[in-house]
N, C-alpha and C positions, 0 to 999 in steps of 0.2 A: 929327682925330677923337680921337686918343689924348690930346691936351692937354685937350679938353673933358671927357673922363672923369675926368681927374686933378682938374680944377677942380670938377666935380660931386661927386666923392668927397670932396674937401677941404671943401666946403660942408656935405655930409651929415655928415661926421665932426665938423665944428665944432658942428652942431646937436645931434648926440647927446651930445657932451661938455658943451654948455650945459645940455641937459635933465637929464643925470645930476647935474651940479653943482647945479642948482636942487633936484632931488629930495634930494640929500645934505644941502643946507642946511636944507631943510624937515624932513627926518628928525632932524637934529641939534637943531633948535629944539623939536621935539615930544618927543623922547626920545633916549636914548644909541644911538649906531649901533655895532653889532658884527657883523663878518662879513657886511655887506650886509643885515642885519636891524635893524629899529628896535625897541629895548627900553625899556620904562619909560613914564613919564608918560602916564597915561590920564585924559582929562577926565571928572570925575564928572558924572553926569547929575543935573539938578535934580529934587528930590523934589516930588511933587504937594502941593497945598495940605493942611496939617494933618499930613502925615508928618514925623517928625523923625529925626535921626541922633544917637545918644548911646551911648557905651560900645561902640563898634564894631558897633552894631546899627541897623537901620532899624525904626522903630516906626510901626505903622499907627494912625491917630487912634481915640481911644476915643469911640464915638458910639452904641452900642447895647448891650443886655443879652442874655445867654443863660445857661443853666445850664451847669455845668462840662463835661459830656460833649459838648454842642452847641458850646460855645466851643472846646474842644480839637479837635473835628472840623472846625469852620470854619477854624481856622488850618492844620490839616494838610492839608485837602482843597481849599482854595479857591485859585485863582490871584488874587493881589492885586497890583494895579499891574502886571499882565503878568508876574508872577513866582510861582514855587512855592517850597516849602521854608520856609514860615512855621511858627511854633509859639507856644504861650503863653510868656510870659516867666517867669522864676523870681522868687521873692519878693525875692531880693537884687537882681536887675536892675530890678525895679519900685522898690525903695528908692533905687537909684542914679539912675534917671530922675528921681524925685521930687526928690532932693537937687540935681540939676543944674538944675532948672527948665526944661529944654528944651521941655517940653510946655505951658508957660504961654503964654497968648495965641495958642493954635493952634486953639481951638474945641473942645477936648476936654472931656468930662465928667469932672471930677476928683473921682471918687467912689470907692466900693469897686470894686476891679478884680481879676479872677482872676489867680491865679499858677499855675504848673505844680508848685509845691512841695506834696507830699502832707503831710497831717496824720496823727496816730496813730489817728484814728477812721475812716479810709477815705475821707475827704473831702480838701479842699485849702484852702490859705490864700488869703486875699485881702488886698490892701493898700489901705488908705484914703489915697488921694492928696490928700485935702483936710486930713487931720489927722495925717498921718505915723504911721500905726499899722498893725498887722497882726492879723487874727483868722482863725480857722479856722471852717469851716462845712460843712454838708452840700452835696454836689455838685448837689442838685436846685434850690437857690435861684438865681434869675436875678440876676446881677451884671454890671456893665459888663465889657468885655473889650478887650484889644488883642492884636495879633499882632506878632512880631518875626522878623527874619531877619538 
């Protein structure tokens, strides 16, 4: 009986060692292993159709118009693609997006688009994504919008 327990314990020990070895191999393939924890390499989730990533930001497609207060509230208060923490982009961020061309062929309306950058008249700037320009206007005008995070 004692010998059977030793054999059984040897088999169980071997199974545990093999399982731990397989886990460690998987962990090292997916990221760096430190003190029993896997650190690093996280697979990026695919973005939904029309969303783009540029300048360290995720951009929502430009598909509808709102006045500035409603556009700002939409970005701040809406869960987009299952995430919160969205905002209107700055004028410079819109220029960088435009220069990158990341939004081309994504189904976006490349027209005047609200920025969060205020002007001296109490309104905000918008960026013309079709002609690479910026103008300021009153916040009551409906202009295309996008949100970033």
